[in-house]
C-alpha positions, 0 to 999 in steps of 0.5 A, spaced: 321 161 458 328 164 457 328 171 459 334 176 460 335 182 464 339 185 458 332 186 455 329 190 461 327 197 459 328 197 452 323 197 446 322 192 441 317 190 435 315 183 433 312 182 426 309 175 426 305 172 432 305 165 430 309 160 435 316 163 435 313 170 435 308 169 440 314 166 445 318 172 443 313 177 445 312 173 452 319 172 453 321 180 452 315 182 456 317 178 462 324 181 462 321 188 462 321 190 455 315 194 452 313 190 445 309 192 439 307 186 436 303 185 429 301 179 425 296 180 418 292 174 421 287 178 426 286 171 430 293 170 431 293 178 434 287 176 439 289 170 441 296 172 444 293 179 447 288 175 451 292 170 453 296 169 460 301 172 461 299 178 457 292 179 459 291 185 462 298 188 460 297 190 453 294 196 450 290 197 443 287 190 443 283 189 436 286 196 433 292 199 431 294 205 435 294 212 431 301 213 435 303 206 437 310 209 439 307 214 443 303 209 447 309 205 449 313 211 450 308 214 456 307 207 459 314 205 458 317 201 464 323 204 469 329 200 466 331 198 473 324 195 475 323 188 476 316 188 473 314 185 467 313 190 461 308 192 456 305 189 449 301 193 444 298 190 438 300 195 432 303 195 425 310 197 426 310 199 419 305 205 422 310 206 428 316 211 428 321 205 430 327 210 432 330 208 439 327 201 439 333 195 440 330 191 435 325 189 429 324 182 431 322 179 424 319 172 423 323 168 418 317 167 414 318 174 412 322 175 405 327 181 407 328 182 400 321 184 398 317 186 405 317 194 407 319 192 414 326 191 412 327 198 409 323 201 414 327 198 420 333 200 417 331 208 416 330 208 423 337 205 425 334 199 428 337 192 427 333 186 424 333 180 428 330 174 430 328 170 436 335 166 435 339 173 436 335 174 442 337 167 445 344 169 443 343 175 447 341 172 453 346 167 453 351 171 458 345 170 463 344 163 463 347 157 467 354 155 463 352 151 457 354 149 450 350 151 443 350 146 437 347 149 431 346 145 424 344 148 417 344 145 410 339 145 405 337 137 406 338 133 412 338 138 418 332 136 421 334 129 422 341 131 424 339 136 429 334 131 432 339 125 432 344 130 435 339 131 441 337 124 441 345 122 442 346 127 447 340 125 451 342 118 451 348 120 454 345 123 460 346 130 458 341 136 459 339 138 452 334 142 449 331 142 442 329 148 438 330 153 432 327 151 426 325 144 429 320 143 435 318 148 440 321 155 440 327 156 444 325 162 448 319 159 450 323 153 453 326 153 460 333 154 461 338 148 462 341 147 468 349 148 468 353 143 463 346 143 458 347 143 451 342 147 446 341 144 439 339 148 434 336 147 427 338 153 423 335 155 416 338 160 412 332 165 414 334 164 421 341 165 420 340 172 416 336 175 422 342 173 427 348 176 428 352 174 435 350 166 436 357 163 437 356 156 437 360 151 440 359 146 435 357 149 428 355 144 422 354 145 415 351 139 411 350 141 404 348 147 400 344 146 393 339 151 390 333 152 394 329 158 396 333 163 391 327 167 391 329 170 397 337 171 395 341 174 390 342 168 386 345 162 389 352 165 391 347 169 396 344 163 399 351 160 400 353 166 403 347 166 408 350 159 410 357 161 411 355 166 416 354 161 421 361 160 422 363 167 421 360 168 428 364 163 431 370 164 436 376 161 434 377 154 437 370 152 436 368 146 432 366 147 425 363 140 422 362 141 414 360 136 409 364 137 403 360 133 398 358 140 394 363 145 391 359 151 395 360 147 402 367 145 400 369 152 399 366 155 406 370 149 409 376 152 405 375 159 407 374 157 415 381 154 415 384 160 411 381 164 417 386 161 421 381 156 424 384 150 420 384 146 426 377 147 428 375 144 421 372 137 421 370 135 413 365 130 412 366 127 405 361 123 401 361 116 399 364 113 406 361 106 407 358 105 414 355 099 417 348 102 418 344 095 419 343 097 426 340 104 425 333 102 422 331 109 422 338 111 418 338 108 412 341 110 405 347 114 403 344 121 405 343 118 412 350 115 413 352 123 412 347 125 417 350 120 422 357 122 420 356 129 422 352 127 428 358 123 430 363 128 429 359 134 433 358 129 439 365 127 439 367 135 439 362 135 445 366 130 449 361 124 448 364 117 448 363 113 443 359 107 447 353 113 448 354 115 441 353 108 438 347 107 443 344 113 440 345 111 433 342 105 434 335 107 438 334 113 434 327 113 432 327 118 426 323 124 424 315 124 422 315 125 415 322 123 414 324 116 411 319 114 416 317 107 416 310 107 416 308 099 416 310 093 413 304 089 409 305 083 406 312 083 406 312 090 403 315 096 407 311 103 406 316 109 407 313 116 408 318 121 406 313 127 405 318 132 407 322 131 401 319 137 398 325 138 392 328 133 387 335 134 391 332 132 398 328 126 394 334 123 391 338 120 396 331 117 399 331 113 392 338 110 394 335 107 401 332 101 398 334 096 392 327 096 389 322 102 390 315 103 388 316 111 388 310 116 389 312 123 387 308 129 385 305 136 388 307 143 386 314 142 383 319 147 385 323 145 378 321 142 371 327 137 372 328 131 376 335 130 374 337 130 381 334 124 382 337 120 376 342 116 380 337 113 384 332 111 377 335 104 377 332 102 384 325 104 381 320 099 379 315 103 378 313 111 379 306 114 380 305 121 379 300 125 383 298 132 384 299 138 379 306 136 377 303 129 375 303 130 368 310 134 367 313 128 372 310 123 368 313 126 361 320 126 364 320 119 367 317 116 361 322 112 357 326 112 363 322 107 367 315 105 368 310 110 370 303 111 372 299 118 372 295 116 379 292 123 380 291 123 388 295 120 393 290 115 395 290 112 388 297 112 388 298 108 394 293 103 392 296 102 385 303 101 388 301 096 393 297 092 388 304 092 384 309 091 390 312 084 391 315 082 398 322 085 399 320 092 395 318 098 398 313 103 397 316 110 398 312 117 398 318 122 396 314 127 392 320 132 390 315 137 390 311 142 395 304 140 398 300 146 397 296 143 391 292 138 395 294 139 402 295 144 407 303 142 408 307 136 408 305 134 415 298 133 412 301 130 406 304 124 410 298 123 415 294 122 409 299 117 406 299 113 413 291 113 413 291 111 406 296 105 408 292 103 414 286 103 409 289 098 405 287 093 411 
């Protein structure tokens, strides 16, 4: 794991003990900090408290200490000690956080609605996330560089692609943030390594000192507006990634939407015009050698990845090799199988119309499976791809709504379930066509998450025989 002497002898509270929260607690305790940890899920609390290396170092298992701050105060490690710190299971809302070095919050906690935000602010304690802790630890790590990638759509693919190209070039690298393993739970890189971090707006909100050597913004479209004061607040969150950068560090920004283009202008006007590389939409590229990077949206993702890797000094031959060998991501334009000349593609990660729209332009003739829990009552963002759709098959809660929106535009069937839609699409599709699951919806009506939905699609395709 990544540890830091900067945390030794300090107190932190951690709210949310899933993967990143658990890794955060372990890293802090191993560094000599004392930690209050809490999760509303009792199983998550118990699993962390009773597992090595925290087992035997904790206090108050299974119940909230009446005075959790006093517990930590009385057994707080000596700041000069090299011993591991302490961990208490207690709700930080019931603790006096005065004097704590940080309130570490899971990105899933809505800061605009959850009482932890005013509680921490009243105590003068900064609200931070695990990415901010990583930023604080950087000074004690071997010399390295950091690439941070954000955007509404495409950031997972672009992050994985950059990591793959760096790895292909023979440079030590770690993948983390909003993708892969928690960054604090991974071993530090040797000197010369590159950390590649996918950063959601939620993670950026909880980060204050991450100076990325290369920062990438792909695009900004309306999303997560329940967490922000309108679209402008959401865009401002993305812009903070560049506000934390030092002059001379690369800023790679897609300018296909007005909000992102405005951020590019603001970065340039801040005296950093030489740092900015603009990624314009509509650039024609030969993607024939990149099987996992089809469609105009992946052309933009590839351009951003190329610019980021060039900023790192990676030569074009290594970049080309990485683009050609990139395997793609599960559930993002994932090629599942070819049956009787028909390609089946899993794009379950497309949970809003803006994310689905570019997928509809990736293949000339598509049988489109869509539906689930709608985030909007409009499919206008997908309209540019309607000409590629041979037939649509709607599923889930939004099935009737979407069928009504598409009737008169293109042939549509209300399939109801994913299995029924796959069978119907396979029966209609002709050789050379593609069956595309790109739902434009969340999955929670019929599935645990988009991964479970994608796995069900794969199973339904395999069941075709």
